[in-house]
C-alpha positions as CSV (number, residue, x, y, z in Angstrom):
1,M,17.0,66.3,31.1
2,W,15.5,62.9,32.0
3,F,14.0,64.4,35.2
4,S,12.2,67.0,33.1
5,A,10.8,64.3,30.9
6,A,9.6,62.5,34.0
7,L,7.8,65.6,35.1
8,Q,6.1,65.9,31.8
9,E,4.9,62.3,32.0
10,A,3.6,63.0,35.5
11,A,1.6,65.9,34.2
12,Q,0.1,63.6,31.6
13,V,-0.9,61.2,34.3
14,D,-2.7,63.9,36.2
15,R,-4.7,64.8,33.1
16,L,-5.5,61.1,32.5
17,I,-6.9,60.8,36.0
18,E,-9.0,63.9,35.6
19,E,-10.3,62.8,32.3
20,E,-11.0,59.1,33.3
21,T,-14.7,58.5,32.8
22,E,-15.2,54.7,32.4
23,G,-15.0,53.0,35.7
24,G,-13.3,55.8,37.6
25,E,-10.0,55.6,39.4
26,E,-10.6,52.0,40.5
27,A,-10.7,50.8,36.9
28,L,-7.7,53.0,36.1
29,A,-5.7,51.4,39.0
30,E,-6.7,47.9,37.7
31,R,-5.4,48.7,34.2
32,L,-2.3,50.7,35.3
33,P,-1.3,49.6,38.8
34,L,1.9,51.7,38.8
35,L,0.4,54.8,37.2
36,G,2.6,57.8,38.0
37,V,4.9,55.8,40.3
38,P,8.6,56.9,39.9
39,L,11.0,54.2,38.8
40,S,14.8,54.1,38.7
41,V,16.8,51.4,36.8
42,K,20.2,49.9,37.1
43,E,22.2,51.5,34.3
44,S,23.2,48.1,32.9
45,F,19.6,47.7,31.7
46,A,18.4,49.4,28.5
47,V,15.9,52.2,29.0
48,Q,15.0,53.9,25.8
49,G,16.8,57.3,25.4
50,M,18.9,56.9,28.6
51,P,22.6,56.0,29.1
52,N,23.5,52.3,28.9
53,S,27.2,52.1,29.5
54,A,27.4,49.5,32.3
55,G,30.2,51.8,33.7
56,L,32.4,51.6,30.6
57,V,34.1,54.7,29.4
58,S,34.0,53.4,25.8
59,R,30.2,53.5,26.0
60,A,29.9,56.9,27.6
61,K,27.9,58.5,24.8
62,L,25.7,55.5,24.0
63,L,22.0,55.9,24.6
64,A,19.6,52.8,24.6
65,S,17.3,52.7,21.6
66,V,14.8,50.3,23.1
67,D,13.6,49.2,26.6
68,A,14.7,46.0,28.2
69,P,11.6,43.7,28.5
70,V,11.4,44.2,32.3
71,V,11.5,48.0,31.9
72,S,8.8,47.7,29.2
73,Y,6.5,45.8,31.5
74,L,6.9,48.4,34.3
75,K,6.3,51.3,31.9
76,R,3.2,49.6,30.5
77,A,1.9,49.4,34.1
78,G,2.2,53.2,34.3
79,A,5.6,53.6,36.1
80,I,7.7,56.7,35.1
81,P,11.5,56.3,34.8
82,L,13.4,59.0,36.6
83,G,16.8,57.9,35.4
84,V,19.4,55.1,35.6
85,T,21.8,54.3,38.4
86,N,25.5,53.6,38.8
87,T,27.2,50.2,38.6
88,P,30.8,48.9,38.7
89,E,32.4,48.3,35.2
90,L,30.3,45.6,33.6
91,C,28.8,44.9,37.0
92,M,31.8,42.9,38.0
93,W,32.5,44.1,41.5
94,S,30.9,44.4,44.9
95,E,31.2,48.2,45.0
96,S,29.7,50.6,42.5
97,H,32.7,52.5,41.2
98,N,33.9,53.2,37.6
99,R,35.9,55.7,35.7
100,L,32.8,57.1,33.9
101,Y,30.6,58.2,36.9
102,G,32.9,57.7,39.9
103,L,32.0,56.2,43.2
104,T,28.5,55.7,44.6
105,R,28.4,56.4,48.3
106,N,26.1,55.2,51.1
107,P,23.3,57.8,51.7
108,Y,23.5,57.3,55.5
109,S,27.3,57.7,55.8
110,L,29.3,59.0,52.9
111,D,32.5,57.2,54.1
112,R,30.8,53.8,53.7
113,T,30.0,51.6,50.7
114,A,26.7,51.4,48.9
115,G,27.6,47.9,47.7
116,G,27.3,46.5,44.2
117,S,26.7,45.8,41.6
118,S,23.3,47.4,42.0
119,G,24.8,49.9,44.4
120,G,23.4,53.0,42.5
121,E,19.9,51.6,43.0
122,G,20.6,50.8,46.7
123,S,21.9,54.3,47.4
124,L,19.2,56.2,45.5
125,L,16.4,54.2,47.1
126,G,18.0,54.4,50.5
127,G,18.2,58.1,50.2
128,G,14.5,58.4,49.3
129,A,15.1,59.7,45.7
130,S,13.0,56.9,44.2
131,V,10.3,54.5,45.3
132,F,11.4,51.3,43.6
133,G,13.9,50.2,41.0
134,V,15.2,47.4,38.9
135,G,18.3,45.4,39.9
136,S,20.1,42.2,39.0
137,D,21.8,39.6,41.1
138,I,24.2,36.7,40.4
139,G,26.2,36.7,43.6
140,G,24.6,39.2,45.9
141,S,24.2,42.2,43.6
142,I,20.7,43.0,44.8
143,R,21.0,41.6,48.3
144,M,24.2,43.4,49.4
145,P,23.1,46.9,48.3
146,C,19.7,46.4,50.0
147,Y,21.4,45.3,53.2
148,F,23.9,48.2,53.1
149,N,21.4,50.9,52.3
150,G,18.4,49.9,54.5
151,I,16.0,48.9,51.7
152,F,14.4,45.6,50.4
153,G,15.1,43.5,47.4
154,H,14.4,40.1,46.0
155,K,16.5,37.6,44.0
156,G,13.9,35.3,42.6
157,T,13.7,32.0,40.8
158,P,15.9,31.9,37.6
159,H,14.2,32.1,34.2
160,V,11.0,33.8,35.6
161,V,11.9,37.5,35.2
162,S,13.6,38.3,31.9
163,N,17.4,39.0,31.9
164,E,17.3,40.3,28.4
165,G,18.4,43.8,27.6
166,Q,21.2,44.2,30.1
167,L,25.0,44.3,30.0
168,P,26.9,42.1,30.1
169,P,24.5,39.6,28.5
170,C,24.2,36.2,30.3
171,S,25.7,33.1,28.8
172,G,26.3,29.5,29.8
173,Q,25.7,28.7,33.4
174,Q,25.1,32.4,34.2
175,E,21.6,31.9,32.8
176,D,20.8,29.6,35.8
177,L,22.3,32.1,38.4
178,Q,21.5,35.6,37.1
179,C,18.2,37.0,38.3
180,T,16.6,40.3,37.6
181,G,14.5,41.6,40.5
182,P,12.8,44.4,42.3
183,M,14.5,46.8,44.8
184,C,12.1,48.8,47.0
185,R,12.0,51.2,49.9
186,Y,9.1,49.3,51.4
187,A,8.9,45.5,51.7
188,E,5.2,45.4,50.9
189,D,5.9,46.6,47.4
190,L,8.1,43.6,46.5
191,L,5.3,41.3,45.7
192,P,3.1,43.5,43.4
193,I,6.2,44.8,41.5
194,L,7.6,41.3,41.1
195,K,4.3,40.2,39.5
196,I,4.6,42.9,36.9
197,M,8.3,42.4,36.3
198,A,7.7,38.7,35.6
199,G,5.3,39.6,32.7
200,P,4.0,36.4,31.0
201,N,5.8,34.2,33.5
202,T,3.9,35.5,36.6
203,H,1.9,32.2,36.8
204,K,5.1,30.3,37.4
205,L,5.5,31.9,40.9
206,S,2.1,31.1,42.4
207,L,2.2,34.5,44.0
208,S,-1.5,34.7,44.6
209,E,-1.8,31.4,46.4
210,P,-2.1,31.5,50.3
211,V,0.9,30.4,52.2
212,D,0.7,28.1,55.3
213,L,3.3,29.7,57.5
214,K,3.4,26.6,59.8
215,K,4.8,24.6,56.9
216,L,7.7,27.0,56.2
217,R,11.2,26.0,57.1
218,F,13.7,28.6,58.3
219,F,17.4,28.4,57.7
220,S,20.0,30.6,59.3
221,V,23.6,30.9,58.0
222,P,25.4,32.9,60.6
223,H,28.8,33.1,58.7
224,D,30.8,31.5,56.0
225,G,32.9,29.3,58.2
226,G,35.8,31.7,58.2
227,S,37.9,32.9,55.3
228,P,41.1,34.9,54.9
229,Y,39.3,37.0,52.3
230,T,36.4,38.2,54.5
231,S,36.0,39.9,57.8
232,P,34.3,37.9,60.6
233,V,30.6,38.6,61.2
234,D,30.0,40.8,64.2
235,K,28.7,38.9,67.2
236,Q,25.7,41.2,67.5
237,L,24.6,40.2,64.0
238,I,25.0,36.5,64.7
239,Q,22.9,37.0,67.9
240,A,20.3,39.0,65.9
241,Q,19.9,36.1,63.4
242,R,19.4,33.6,66.2
243,Q,16.8,35.8,67.8
244,V,14.8,36.1,64.6
245,K,15.0,32.4,64.0
246,N,13.8,31.7,67.5
247,I,10.9,34.2,67.3
248,H,9.6,32.6,64.1
249,T,10.0,29.1,65.4
250,C,8.1,29.9,68.6
251,T,5.4,31.8,66.8
252,L,4.6,29.1,64.3
253,T,4.8,26.0,66.5
């Protein structure tokens, strides 16, 4: 149903490009930088006409009546929503499983996790079913699915990209920790999409200013110091971190 609607929107985009007369395709790209680009959204965000259960059986038949602000910004830029993606119940777990939709699996190996709580996004993007998506992160919910599924994501500065329109709503200290951000198949897409997602707060990020790489500092955290609740980090991963750190240090000095 939602995919059919996306195809109809794509057909409208084709007609718009054919009928564009003022300024040609360059002007159209300036006005609508994401024109016709497919978009997927973490199901905890409101996307008008699409499910918005956050994995709760009690919200199984509920459809969002409006768009979350970040979804609205992306749609105004021309992106076309394909659908919404799975989360754990109320996004409260590191694996994307619930009693409404079931378990999200890793696209590269079905016996492995896709992570959470933006695991549906990670799996969909990792499998090539979408180009970019919307996720949210308070303790790794963008970063872990990106790592597990071989894609790219960004948890930005708090209070820049709007957290409104998602479940559960933020309160108290969560406001300073929760971040809505982009998840992409290609790293080069993170910056332009983040600019659009930030809406009126884009200027706070100074994203268009040049960066002096020689002034950057690199920090590497090889492991958490050891914990009975986590598995030790593989020695190969620790060595890979050291190699990346050394390469950057040698290149910039």
